[in-house]
Structure formats: C-alpha cells, structure tokens
PyMOL Python script that loads the backbone (N, CA, C, O; Angstrom):
from pymol import cmd

cmd.read_pdbstr("""\
ATOM      1  N   UNK A   1     -23.437 -22.647   6.601  1.00  0.00           N
ATOM      2  CA  UNK A   1     -24.585 -23.414   6.131  1.00  0.00           C
ATOM      3  C   UNK A   1     -25.630 -23.628   7.220  1.00  0.00           C
ATOM      4  O   UNK A   1     -26.664 -24.248   6.969  1.00  0.00           O
ATOM      5  N   UNK A   2     -25.379 -23.132   8.405  1.00  0.00           N
ATOM      6  CA  UNK A   2     -26.235 -23.399   9.559  1.00  0.00           C
ATOM      7  C   UNK A   2     -27.638 -22.826   9.433  1.00  0.00           C
ATOM      8  O   UNK A   2     -28.548 -23.260  10.140  1.00  0.00           O
ATOM      9  N   UNK A   3     -27.826 -21.863   8.549  1.00  0.00           N
ATOM     10  CA  UNK A   3     -29.165 -21.303   8.381  1.00  0.00           C
ATOM     11  C   UNK A   3     -29.702 -21.517   6.964  1.00  0.00           C
ATOM     12  O   UNK A   3     -30.601 -20.804   6.517  1.00  0.00           O
ATOM     13  N   UNK A   4     -29.148 -22.496   6.272  1.00  0.00           N
ATOM     14  CA  UNK A   4     -29.548 -22.790   4.884  1.00  0.00           C
ATOM     15  C   UNK A   4     -30.641 -23.860   4.836  1.00  0.00           C
ATOM     16  O   UNK A   4     -30.854 -24.611   5.787  1.00  0.00           O
ATOM     17  N   UNK A   5     -31.309 -23.897   3.711  1.00  0.00           N
ATOM     18  CA  UNK A   5     -32.245 -24.965   3.387  1.00  0.00           C
ATOM     19  C   UNK A   5     -31.810 -25.556   2.057  1.00  0.00           C
ATOM     20  O   UNK A   5     -31.590 -24.820   1.095  1.00  0.00           O
ATOM     21  N   UNK A   6     -31.685 -26.874   1.991  1.00  0.00           N
ATOM     22  CA  UNK A   6     -31.338 -27.554   0.746  1.00  0.00           C
ATOM     23  C   UNK A   6     -32.629 -28.010   0.082  1.00  0.00           C
ATOM     24  O   UNK A   6     -33.480 -28.627   0.724  1.00  0.00           O
ATOM     25  N   UNK A   7     -32.774 -27.704  -1.202  1.00  0.00           N
ATOM     26  CA  UNK A   7     -33.936 -28.125  -1.988  1.00  0.00           C
ATOM     27  C   UNK A   7     -33.483 -29.170  -2.998  1.00  0.00           C
ATOM     28  O   UNK A   7     -32.477 -28.984  -3.683  1.00  0.00           O
ATOM     29  N   UNK A   8     -34.229 -30.272  -3.092  1.00  0.00           N
ATOM     30  CA  UNK A   8     -33.841 -31.358  -3.980  1.00  0.00           C
ATOM     31  C   UNK A   8     -35.084 -31.992  -4.603  1.00  0.00           C
ATOM     32  O   UNK A   8     -36.113 -32.144  -3.945  1.00  0.00           O
ATOM     33  N   UNK A   9     -34.974 -32.358  -5.876  1.00  0.00           N
ATOM     34  CA  UNK A   9     -36.072 -33.060  -6.534  1.00  0.00           C
ATOM     35  C   UNK A   9     -36.319 -34.405  -5.866  1.00  0.00           C
ATOM     36  O   UNK A   9     -37.464 -34.810  -5.662  1.00  0.00           O
ATOM     37  N   UNK A  10     -35.221 -35.099  -5.525  1.00  0.00           N
ATOM     38  CA  UNK A  10     -35.288 -36.423  -4.903  1.00  0.00           C
ATOM     39  C   UNK A  10     -34.792 -36.373  -3.472  1.00  0.00           C
ATOM     40  O   UNK A  10     -34.132 -35.417  -3.064  1.00  0.00           O
ATOM     41  N   UNK A  11     -35.113 -37.413  -2.712  1.00  0.00           N
ATOM     42  CA  UNK A  11     -34.543 -37.561  -1.385  1.00  0.00           C
ATOM     43  C   UNK A  11     -33.039 -37.778  -1.559  1.00  0.00           C
ATOM     44  O   UNK A  11     -32.633 -38.628  -2.352  1.00  0.00           O
ATOM     45  N   UNK A  12     -32.213 -37.032  -0.840  1.00  0.00           N
ATOM     46  CA  UNK A  12     -30.767 -37.193  -0.983  1.00  0.00           C
ATOM     47  C   UNK A  12     -30.299 -38.621  -0.670  1.00  0.00           C
ATOM     48  O   UNK A  12     -30.831 -39.292   0.214  1.00  0.00           O
ATOM     49  N   UNK A  13     -29.300 -39.054  -1.415  1.00  0.00           N
ATOM     50  CA  UNK A  13     -28.674 -40.352  -1.171  1.00  0.00           C
ATOM     51  C   UNK A  13     -27.809 -40.243   0.089  1.00  0.00           C
ATOM     52  O   UNK A  13     -27.706 -39.167   0.679  1.00  0.00           O
ATOM     53  N   UNK A  14     -27.191 -41.346   0.498  1.00  0.00           N
ATOM     54  CA  UNK A  14     -26.361 -41.315   1.698  1.00  0.00           C
ATOM     55  C   UNK A  14     -25.141 -40.413   1.534  1.00  0.00           C
ATOM     56  O   UNK A  14     -24.723 -39.771   2.498  1.00  0.00           O
ATOM     57  N   UNK A  15     -24.569 -40.349   0.348  1.00  0.00           N
ATOM     58  CA  UNK A  15     -23.419 -39.474   0.127  1.00  0.00           C
ATOM     59  C   UNK A  15     -23.825 -38.016   0.324  1.00  0.00           C
ATOM     60  O   UNK A  15     -23.145 -37.273   1.032  1.00  0.00           O
ATOM     61  N   UNK A  16     -24.917 -37.606  -0.289  1.00  0.00           N
ATOM     62  CA  UNK A  16     -25.390 -36.224  -0.146  1.00  0.00           C
ATOM     63  C   UNK A  16     -25.884 -35.959   1.271  1.00  0.00           C
ATOM     64  O   UNK A  16     -25.656 -34.879   1.816  1.00  0.00           O
ATOM     65  N   UNK A  17     -26.556 -36.935   1.868  1.00  0.00           N
ATOM     66  CA  UNK A  17     -27.029 -36.778   3.248  1.00  0.00           C
ATOM     67  C   UNK A  17     -25.855 -36.611   4.202  1.00  0.00           C
ATOM     68  O   UNK A  17     -25.949 -35.870   5.180  1.00  0.00           O
ATOM     69  N   UNK A  18     -24.750 -37.297   3.923  1.00  0.00           N
ATOM     70  CA  UNK A  18     -23.550 -37.135   4.742  1.00  0.00           C
ATOM     71  C   UNK A  18     -23.036 -35.710   4.685  1.00  0.00           C
ATOM     72  O   UNK A  18     -22.601 -35.165   5.699  1.00  0.00           O
ATOM     73  N   UNK A  19     -23.082 -35.102   3.509  1.00  0.00           N
ATOM     74  CA  UNK A  19     -22.654 -33.708   3.367  1.00  0.00           C
ATOM     75  C   UNK A  19     -23.616 -32.783   4.109  1.00  0.00           C
ATOM     76  O   UNK A  19     -23.182 -31.815   4.733  1.00  0.00           O
ATOM     77  N   UNK A  20     -24.911 -33.070   4.046  1.00  0.00           N
ATOM     78  CA  UNK A  20     -25.900 -32.276   4.776  1.00  0.00           C
ATOM     79  C   UNK A  20     -25.578 -32.300   6.275  1.00  0.00           C
ATOM     80  O   UNK A  20     -25.564 -31.259   6.931  1.00  0.00           O
ATOM     81  N   UNK A  21     -25.322 -33.491   6.802  1.00  0.00           N
ATOM     82  CA  UNK A  21     -25.013 -33.632   8.224  1.00  0.00           C
ATOM     83  C   UNK A  21     -23.669 -32.983   8.551  1.00  0.00           C
ATOM     84  O   UNK A  21     -23.559 -32.250   9.535  1.00  0.00           O
ATOM     85  N   UNK A  22     -22.652 -33.245   7.739  1.00  0.00           N
ATOM     86  CA  UNK A  22     -21.319 -32.690   7.993  1.00  0.00           C
ATOM     87  C   UNK A  22     -21.331 -31.166   8.046  1.00  0.00           C
ATOM     88  O   UNK A  22     -20.693 -30.566   8.911  1.00  0.00           O
ATOM     89  N   UNK A  23     -22.053 -30.543   7.122  1.00  0.00           N
ATOM     90  CA  UNK A  23     -22.080 -29.085   7.071  1.00  0.00           C
ATOM     91  C   UNK A  23     -23.228 -28.489   7.888  1.00  0.00           C
ATOM     92  O   UNK A  23     -23.472 -27.282   7.857  1.00  0.00           O
ATOM     93  N   UNK A  24     -23.923 -29.355   8.615  1.00  0.00           N
ATOM     94  CA  UNK A  24     -24.974 -28.952   9.550  1.00  0.00           C
ATOM     95  C   UNK A  24     -26.070 -28.107   8.886  1.00  0.00           C
ATOM     96  O   UNK A  24     -26.509 -27.090   9.424  1.00  0.00           O
ATOM     97  N   UNK A  25     -26.490 -28.554   7.718  1.00  0.00           N
ATOM     98  CA  UNK A  25     -27.625 -27.930   7.047  1.00  0.00           C
ATOM     99  C   UNK A  25     -28.885 -28.402   7.782  1.00  0.00           C
ATOM    100  O   UNK A  25     -29.146 -29.604   7.839  1.00  0.00           O
ATOM    101  N   UNK A  26     -29.657 -27.491   8.335  1.00  0.00           N
ATOM    102  CA  UNK A  26     -30.743 -27.912   9.234  1.00  0.00           C
ATOM    103  C   UNK A  26     -32.026 -28.398   8.566  1.00  0.00           C
ATOM    104  O   UNK A  26     -32.816 -29.102   9.195  1.00  0.00           O
ATOM    105  N   UNK A  27     -32.247 -28.031   7.292  1.00  0.00           N
ATOM    106  CA  UNK A  27     -33.503 -28.370   6.621  1.00  0.00           C
ATOM    107  C   UNK A  27     -33.257 -28.863   5.204  1.00  0.00           C
ATOM    108  O   UNK A  27     -32.409 -28.341   4.480  1.00  0.00           O
ATOM    109  N   UNK A  28     -34.027 -29.888   4.825  1.00  0.00           N
ATOM    110  CA  UNK A  28     -33.995 -30.395   3.457  1.00  0.00           C
ATOM    111  C   UNK A  28     -35.436 -30.492   2.974  1.00  0.00           C
ATOM    112  O   UNK A  28     -36.269 -31.146   3.602  1.00  0.00           O
ATOM    113  N   UNK A  29     -35.721 -29.837   1.857  1.00  0.00           N
ATOM    114  CA  UNK A  29     -37.046 -29.891   1.227  1.00  0.00           C
ATOM    115  C   UNK A  29     -36.916 -30.769  -0.010  1.00  0.00           C
ATOM    116  O   UNK A  29     -36.049 -30.545  -0.855  1.00  0.00           O
ATOM    117  N   UNK A  30     -37.786 -31.772  -0.108  1.00  0.00           N
ATOM    118  CA  UNK A  30     -37.683 -32.780  -1.160  1.00  0.00           C
ATOM    119  C   UNK A  30     -38.948 -32.775  -2.011  1.00  0.00           C
ATOM    120  O   UNK A  30     -40.059 -32.687  -1.487  1.00  0.00           O
ATOM    121  N   UNK A  31     -38.771 -32.869  -3.330  1.00  0.00           N
ATOM    122  CA  UNK A  31     -39.913 -32.928  -4.232  1.00  0.00           C
ATOM    123  C   UNK A  31     -40.668 -34.238  -4.144  1.00  0.00           C
ATOM    124  O   UNK A  31     -41.898 -34.255  -4.155  1.00  0.00           O
ATOM    125  N   UNK A  32     -39.926 -35.347  -4.054  1.00  0.00           N
ATOM    126  CA  UNK A  32     -40.563 -36.660  -3.936  1.00  0.00           C
ATOM    127  C   UNK A  32     -39.526 -37.702  -3.534  1.00  0.00           C
ATOM    128  O   UNK A  32     -38.329 -37.528  -3.762  1.00  0.00           O
ATOM    129  N   UNK A  33     -40.007 -38.787  -2.931  1.00  0.00           N
ATOM    130  CA  UNK A  33     -39.102 -39.865  -2.512  1.00  0.00           C
ATOM    131  C   UNK A  33     -39.624 -41.240  -2.908  1.00  0.00           C
ATOM    132  O   UNK A  33     -39.129 -42.252  -2.411  1.00  0.00           O
ATOM    133  N   UNK A  34     -40.604 -41.295  -3.785  1.00  0.00           N
ATOM    134  CA  UNK A  34     -41.145 -42.594  -4.213  1.00  0.00           C
ATOM    135  C   UNK A  34     -40.196 -43.312  -5.167  1.00  0.00           C
ATOM    136  O   UNK A  34     -40.025 -44.528  -5.072  1.00  0.00           O
ATOM    137  N   UNK A  35     -39.577 -42.571  -6.086  1.00  0.00           N
ATOM    138  CA  UNK A  35     -38.679 -43.215  -7.043  1.00  0.00           C
ATOM    139  C   UNK A  35     -37.336 -43.557  -6.415  1.00  0.00           C
ATOM    140  O   UNK A  35     -36.631 -44.444  -6.896  1.00  0.00           O
ATOM    141  N   UNK A  36     -36.978 -42.854  -5.338  1.00  0.00           N
ATOM    142  CA  UNK A  36     -35.715 -43.109  -4.639  1.00  0.00           C
ATOM    143  C   UNK A  36     -35.877 -42.676  -3.182  1.00  0.00           C
ATOM    144  O   UNK A  36     -35.951 -41.480  -2.898  1.00  0.00           O
ATOM    145  N   UNK A  37     -35.934 -43.646  -2.250  1.00  0.00           N
ATOM    146  CA  UNK A  37     -36.193 -43.296  -0.857  1.00  0.00           C
ATOM    147  C   UNK A  37     -35.032 -42.592  -0.158  1.00  0.00           C
ATOM    148  O   UNK A  37     -35.246 -41.883   0.825  1.00  0.00           O
ATOM    149  N   UNK A  38     -33.814 -42.777  -0.646  1.00  0.00           N
ATOM    150  CA  UNK A  38     -32.675 -42.049  -0.116  1.00  0.00           C
ATOM    151  C   UNK A  38     -32.385 -42.295   1.350  1.00  0.00           C
ATOM    152  O   UNK A  38     -32.619 -43.386   1.870  1.00  0.00           O
ATOM    153  N   UNK A  39     -31.870 -41.266   2.011  1.00  0.00           N
ATOM    154  CA  UNK A  39     -31.347 -41.407   3.371  1.00  0.00           C
ATOM    155  C   UNK A  39     -32.087 -40.517   4.370  1.00  0.00           C
ATOM    156  O   UNK A  39     -31.465 -39.861   5.206  1.00  0.00           O
ATOM    157  N   UNK A  40     -33.385 -40.500   4.279  1.00  0.00           N
ATOM    158  CA  UNK A  40     -34.186 -39.662   5.178  1.00  0.00           C
ATOM    159  C   UNK A  40     -33.931 -39.996   6.640  1.00  0.00           C
ATOM    160  O   UNK A  40     -33.685 -39.099   7.447  1.00  0.00           O
ATOM    161  N   UNK A  41     -33.989 -41.271   6.986  1.00  0.00           N
ATOM    162  CA  UNK A  41     -33.809 -41.671   8.381  1.00  0.00           C
ATOM    163  C   UNK A  41     -32.453 -41.227   8.916  1.00  0.00           C
ATOM    164  O   UNK A  41     -32.349 -40.777  10.057  1.00  0.00           O
ATOM    165  N   UNK A  42     -31.421 -41.353   8.099  1.00  0.00           N
ATOM    166  CA  UNK A  42     -30.074 -40.942   8.503  1.00  0.00           C
ATOM    167  C   UNK A  42     -30.047 -39.446   8.836  1.00  0.00           C
ATOM    168  O   UNK A  42     -29.526 -39.045   9.876  1.00  0.00           O
ATOM    169  N   UNK A  43     -30.608 -38.637   7.953  1.00  0.00           N
ATOM    170  CA  UNK A  43     -30.606 -37.191   8.191  1.00  0.00           C
ATOM    171  C   UNK A  43     -31.415 -36.844   9.437  1.00  0.00           C
ATOM    172  O   UNK A  43     -30.967 -36.064  10.277  1.00  0.00           O
ATOM    173  N   UNK A  44     -32.607 -37.425   9.553  1.00  0.00           N
ATOM    174  CA  UNK A  44     -33.443 -37.126  10.714  1.00  0.00           C
ATOM    175  C   UNK A  44     -32.773 -37.571  12.013  1.00  0.00           C
ATOM    176  O   UNK A  44     -32.906 -36.903  13.038  1.00  0.00           O
ATOM    177  N   UNK A  45     -32.058 -38.692  11.977  1.00  0.00           N
ATOM    178  CA  UNK A  45     -31.343 -39.171  13.166  1.00  0.00           C
ATOM    179  C   UNK A  45     -30.254 -38.193  13.601  1.00  0.00           C
ATOM    180  O   UNK A  45     -29.820 -38.200  14.753  1.00  0.00           O
ATOM    181  N   UNK A  46     -29.820 -37.351  12.661  1.00  0.00           N
ATOM    182  CA  UNK A  46     -28.798 -36.351  12.970  1.00  0.00           C
ATOM    183  C   UNK A  46     -29.394 -34.947  13.124  1.00  0.00           C
ATOM    184  O   UNK A  46     -28.680 -33.947  13.040  1.00  0.00           O
ATOM    185  N   UNK A  47     -30.689 -34.890  13.347  1.00  0.00           N
ATOM    186  CA  UNK A  47     -31.338 -33.621  13.669  1.00  0.00           C
ATOM    187  C   UNK A  47     -31.757 -32.758  12.489  1.00  0.00           C
ATOM    188  O   UNK A  47     -32.154 -31.608  12.677  1.00  0.00           O
ATOM    189  N   UNK A  48     -31.675 -33.294  11.280  1.00  0.00           N
ATOM    190  CA  UNK A  48     -32.078 -32.534  10.096  1.00  0.00           C
ATOM    191  C   UNK A  48     -33.600 -32.634   9.944  1.00  0.00           C
ATOM    192  O   UNK A  48     -34.167 -33.722  10.047  1.00  0.00           O
ATOM    193  N   UNK A  49     -34.240 -31.522   9.706  1.00  0.00           N
ATOM    194  CA  UNK A  49     -35.681 -31.525   9.432  1.00  0.00           C
ATOM    195  C   UNK A  49     -35.868 -31.795   7.947  1.00  0.00           C
ATOM    196  O   UNK A  49     -35.407 -31.022   7.107  1.00  0.00           O
ATOM    197  N   UNK A  50     -36.546 -32.895   7.623  1.00  0.00           N
ATOM    198  CA  UNK A  50     -36.762 -33.296   6.233  1.00  0.00           C
ATOM    199  C   UNK A  50     -38.248 -33.161   5.912  1.00  0.00           C
ATOM    200  O   UNK A  50     -39.098 -33.726   6.600  1.00  0.00           O
ATOM    201  N   UNK A  51     -38.545 -32.411   4.866  1.00  0.00           N
ATOM    202  CA  UNK A  51     -39.933 -32.226   4.427  1.00  0.00           C
ATOM    203  C   UNK A  51     -40.049 -32.774   3.010  1.00  0.00           C
ATOM    204  O   UNK A  51     -39.371 -32.303   2.098  1.00  0.00           O
ATOM    205  N   UNK A  52     -40.900 -33.758   2.832  1.00  0.00           N
ATOM    206  CA  UNK A  52     -41.112 -34.394   1.532  1.00  0.00           C
ATOM    207  C   UNK A  52     -42.476 -33.948   1.011  1.00  0.00           C
ATOM    208  O   UNK A  52     -43.509 -34.328   1.561  1.00  0.00           O
ATOM    209  N   UNK A  53     -42.476 -33.140  -0.052  1.00  0.00           N
ATOM    210  CA  UNK A  53     -43.731 -32.647  -0.619  1.00  0.00           C
ATOM    211  C   UNK A  53     -44.463 -33.701  -1.451  1.00  0.00           C
ATOM    212  O   UNK A  53     -45.644 -33.531  -1.753  1.00  0.00           O
ATOM    213  N   UNK A  54     -43.786 -34.778  -1.821  1.00  0.00           N
ATOM    214  CA  UNK A  54     -44.413 -35.850  -2.603  1.00  0.00           C
ATOM    215  C   UNK A  54     -45.175 -35.273  -3.801  1.00  0.00           C
ATOM    216  O   UNK A  54     -46.352 -35.572  -4.003  1.00  0.00           O
ATOM    217  N   UNK A  55     -44.488 -34.446  -4.586  1.00  0.00           N
ATOM    218  CA  UNK A  55     -45.103 -33.779  -5.733  1.00  0.00           C
ATOM    219  C   UNK A  55     -45.217 -34.719  -6.931  1.00  0.00           C
ATOM    220  O   UNK A  55     -44.248 -35.367  -7.326  1.00  0.00           O
ATOM    221  N   UNK A  56     -46.409 -34.777  -7.495  1.00  0.00           N
ATOM    222  CA  UNK A  56     -46.640 -35.634  -8.654  1.00  0.00           C
ATOM    223  C   UNK A  56     -45.730 -35.246  -9.826  1.00  0.00           C
ATOM    224  O   UNK A  56     -45.208 -36.124 -10.513  1.00  0.00           O
ATOM    225  N   UNK A  57     -45.536 -33.958 -10.060  1.00  0.00           N
ATOM    226  CA  UNK A  57     -44.720 -33.527 -11.198  1.00  0.00           C
ATOM    227  C   UNK A  57     -43.263 -33.965 -11.044  1.00  0.00           C
ATOM    228  O   UNK A  57     -42.604 -34.274 -12.037  1.00  0.00           O
ATOM    229  N   UNK A  58     -42.759 -33.994  -9.821  1.00  0.00           N
ATOM    230  CA  UNK A  58     -41.393 -34.487  -9.603  1.00  0.00           C
ATOM    231  C   UNK A  58     -41.336 -35.991  -9.832  1.00  0.00           C
ATOM    232  O   UNK A  58     -40.411 -36.494 -10.470  1.00  0.00           O
ATOM    233  N   UNK A  59     -42.333 -36.712  -9.308  1.00  0.00           N
ATOM    234  CA  UNK A  59     -42.367 -38.163  -9.496  1.00  0.00           C
ATOM    235  C   UNK A  59     -42.468 -38.519 -10.972  1.00  0.00           C
ATOM    236  O   UNK A  59     -41.754 -39.405 -11.443  1.00  0.00           O
ATOM    237  N   UNK A  60     -43.337 -37.847 -11.703  1.00  0.00           N
ATOM    238  CA  UNK A  60     -43.487 -38.130 -13.136  1.00  0.00           C
ATOM    239  C   UNK A  60     -42.211 -37.800 -13.905  1.00  0.00           C
ATOM    240  O   UNK A  60     -41.829 -38.533 -14.817  1.00  0.00           O
ATOM    241  N   UNK A  61     -41.555 -36.708 -13.547  1.00  0.00           N
ATOM    242  CA  UNK A  61     -40.297 -36.357 -14.196  1.00  0.00           C
ATOM    243  C   UNK A  61     -39.255 -37.444 -13.973  1.00  0.00           C
ATOM    244  O   UNK A  61     -38.558 -37.835 -14.909  1.00  0.00           O
ATOM    245  N   UNK A  62     -39.143 -37.936 -12.737  1.00  0.00           N
ATOM    246  CA  UNK A  62     -38.148 -38.967 -12.438  1.00  0.00           C
ATOM    247  C   UNK A  62     -38.531 -40.296 -13.081  1.00  0.00           C
ATOM    248  O   UNK A  62     -37.660 -40.995 -13.601  1.00  0.00           O
ATOM    249  N   UNK A  63     -39.794 -40.657 -13.059  1.00  0.00           N
ATOM    250  CA  UNK A  63     -40.216 -41.903 -13.712  1.00  0.00           C
ATOM    251  C   UNK A  63     -39.911 -41.866 -15.200  1.00  0.00           C
ATOM    252  O   UNK A  63     -39.480 -42.869 -15.769  1.00  0.00           O
ATOM    253  N   UNK A  64     -40.128 -40.722 -15.837  1.00  0.00           N
ATOM    254  CA  UNK A  64     -39.816 -40.570 -17.258  1.00  0.00           C
ATOM    255  C   UNK A  64     -38.317 -40.698 -17.496  1.00  0.00           C
ATOM    256  O   UNK A  64     -37.889 -41.390 -18.420  1.00  0.00           O
ATOM    257  N   UNK A  65     -37.525 -40.037 -16.670  1.00  0.00           N
ATOM    258  CA  UNK A  65     -36.062 -40.125 -16.799  1.00  0.00           C
ATOM    259  C   UNK A  65     -35.598 -41.565 -16.638  1.00  0.00           C
ATOM    260  O   UNK A  65     -34.784 -42.041 -17.428  1.00  0.00           O
ATOM    261  N   UNK A  66     -36.103 -42.266 -15.625  1.00  0.00           N
ATOM    262  CA  UNK A  66     -35.700 -43.656 -15.377  1.00  0.00           C
ATOM    263  C   UNK A  66     -36.083 -44.539 -16.558  1.00  0.00           C
ATOM    264  O   UNK A  66     -35.318 -45.419 -16.953  1.00  0.00           O
ATOM    265  N   UNK A  67     -37.257 -44.308 -17.119  1.00  0.00           N
ATOM    266  CA  UNK A  67     -37.708 -45.102 -18.263  1.00  0.00           C
ATOM    267  C   UNK A  67     -36.845 -44.838 -19.498  1.00  0.00           C
ATOM    268  O   UNK A  67     -36.526 -45.766 -20.241  1.00  0.00           O
ATOM    269  N   UNK A  68     -36.469 -43.589 -19.718  1.00  0.00           N
ATOM    270  CA  UNK A  68     -35.703 -43.231 -20.909  1.00  0.00           C
ATOM    271  C   UNK A  68     -34.209 -43.532 -20.773  1.00  0.00           C
ATOM    272  O   UNK A  68     -33.542 -43.806 -21.771  1.00  0.00           O
ATOM    273  N   UNK A  69     -33.683 -43.485 -19.551  1.00  0.00           N
ATOM    274  CA  UNK A  69     -32.248 -43.671 -19.323  1.00  0.00           C
ATOM    275  C   UNK A  69     -31.984 -44.652 -18.191  1.00  0.00           C
ATOM    276  O   UNK A  69     -31.333 -44.292 -17.210  1.00  0.00           O
ATOM    277  N   UNK A  70     -32.479 -45.893 -18.302  1.00  0.00           N
ATOM    278  CA  UNK A  70     -32.333 -46.831 -17.180  1.00  0.00           C
ATOM    279  C   UNK A  70     -30.874 -47.143 -16.837  1.00  0.00           C
ATOM    280  O   UNK A  70     -30.537 -47.267 -15.660  1.00  0.00           O
ATOM    281  N   UNK A  71     -30.016 -47.270 -17.830  1.00  0.00           N
ATOM    282  CA  UNK A  71     -28.615 -47.580 -17.541  1.00  0.00           C
ATOM    283  C   UNK A  71     -27.962 -46.473 -16.725  1.00  0.00           C
ATOM    284  O   UNK A  71     -27.237 -46.748 -15.768  1.00  0.00           O
ATOM    285  N   UNK A  72     -28.211 -45.242 -17.094  1.00  0.00           N
ATOM    286  CA  UNK A  72     -27.651 -44.106 -16.364  1.00  0.00           C
ATOM    287  C   UNK A  72     -28.214 -44.040 -14.945  1.00  0.00           C
ATOM    288  O   UNK A  72     -27.469 -43.819 -13.990  1.00  0.00           O
ATOM    289  N   UNK A  73     -29.509 -44.229 -14.809  1.00  0.00           N
ATOM    290  CA  UNK A  73     -30.147 -44.168 -13.496  1.00  0.00           C
ATOM    291  C   UNK A  73     -29.591 -45.233 -12.557  1.00  0.00           C
ATOM    292  O   UNK A  73     -29.179 -44.920 -11.440  1.00  0.00           O
ATOM    293  N   UNK A  74     -29.576 -46.493 -13.004  1.00  0.00           N
ATOM    294  CA  UNK A  74     -29.142 -47.569 -12.115  1.00  0.00           C
ATOM    295  C   UNK A  74     -27.653 -47.504 -11.817  1.00  0.00           C
ATOM    296  O   UNK A  74     -27.214 -47.925 -10.747  1.00  0.00           O
ATOM    297  N   UNK A  75     -26.881 -46.985 -12.746  1.00  0.00           N
ATOM    298  CA  UNK A  75     -25.453 -46.750 -12.463  1.00  0.00           C
ATOM    299  C   UNK A  75     -25.313 -45.670 -11.398  1.00  0.00           C
ATOM    300  O   UNK A  75     -24.504 -45.803 -10.479  1.00  0.00           O
ATOM    301  N   UNK A  76     -26.092 -44.610 -11.518  1.00  0.00           N
ATOM    302  CA  UNK A  76     -26.006 -43.491 -10.597  1.00  0.00           C
ATOM    303  C   UNK A  76     -26.374 -43.895  -9.170  1.00  0.00           C
ATOM    304  O   UNK A  76     -25.749 -43.430  -8.217  1.00  0.00           O
ATOM    305  N   UNK A  77     -27.379 -44.752  -9.015  1.00  0.00           N
ATOM    306  CA  UNK A  77     -27.782 -45.148  -7.665  1.00  0.00           C
ATOM    307  C   UNK A  77     -27.059 -46.412  -7.192  1.00  0.00           C
ATOM    308  O   UNK A  77     -27.375 -46.944  -6.128  1.00  0.00           O
ATOM    309  N   UNK A  78     -26.092 -46.894  -7.978  1.00  0.00           N
ATOM    310  CA  UNK A  78     -25.251 -48.009  -7.548  1.00  0.00           C
ATOM    311  C   UNK A  78     -25.903 -49.365  -7.614  1.00  0.00           C
ATOM    312  O   UNK A  78     -25.560 -50.252  -6.832  1.00  0.00           O
ATOM    313  N   UNK A  79     -26.828 -49.548  -8.520  1.00  0.00           N
ATOM    314  CA  UNK A  79     -27.496 -50.830  -8.661  1.00  0.00           C
ATOM    315  C   UNK A  79     -27.140 -51.546  -9.952  1.00  0.00           C
ATOM    316  O   UNK A  79     -27.828 -52.484 -10.354  1.00  0.00           O
ATOM    317  N   UNK A  80     -26.067 -51.108 -10.604  1.00  0.00           N
ATOM    318  CA  UNK A  80     -25.666 -51.774 -11.849  1.00  0.00           C
ATOM    319  C   UNK A  80     -24.184 -51.831 -11.952  1.00  0.00           C
ATOM    320  O   UNK A  80     -23.653 -52.355 -12.931  1.00  0.00           O
TER     321      UNK A  80
END
""", "prot")
cmd.dss("prot")
cmd.show_as("cartoon", "prot")
cmd.util.cbc("prot")
cmd.orient("prot")
C-alpha cells in the first residue's frame, strides 16, 4: 500500500484513518469534509498527505443522505 492513494467522499473517521496509518498509505484524496471533519489532523500527524477538494456535489450528496437517513447517519458516526 506504500504507493497507493485512497479516495473517499468524506474525510476518513478515526477507525479508517488508523488503517491508513497502519498500512502506510501515503495519500488520501477527499471529496469534502464539511459534513464530517473526520481525522485529518491524526493522518497528517503521521505523515499522510491529505487533500480535501471540498466539492459541492459531494457535500450536497452527503447533506441529502443525512437529511433522508438521520438515524443511520448518526448511528454510523457514533452520535446516537
């Protein structure tokens, strides 16, 4: 995984960021981090290059999902 790039709609959570660090994935490209800030600082502190494109289409997709499925969303991020 040392020469891989991980692509994600959202900023990875701490669980996923831990896997990024453990497997030494050097780059993470993120669609947006407004709906979920995730663990950017953790990854960067471990030498991962994180690029957040802050794409409107990703943000709108996530906002729509959160609005339509709030119970699933908040359960998934551990807030319910």
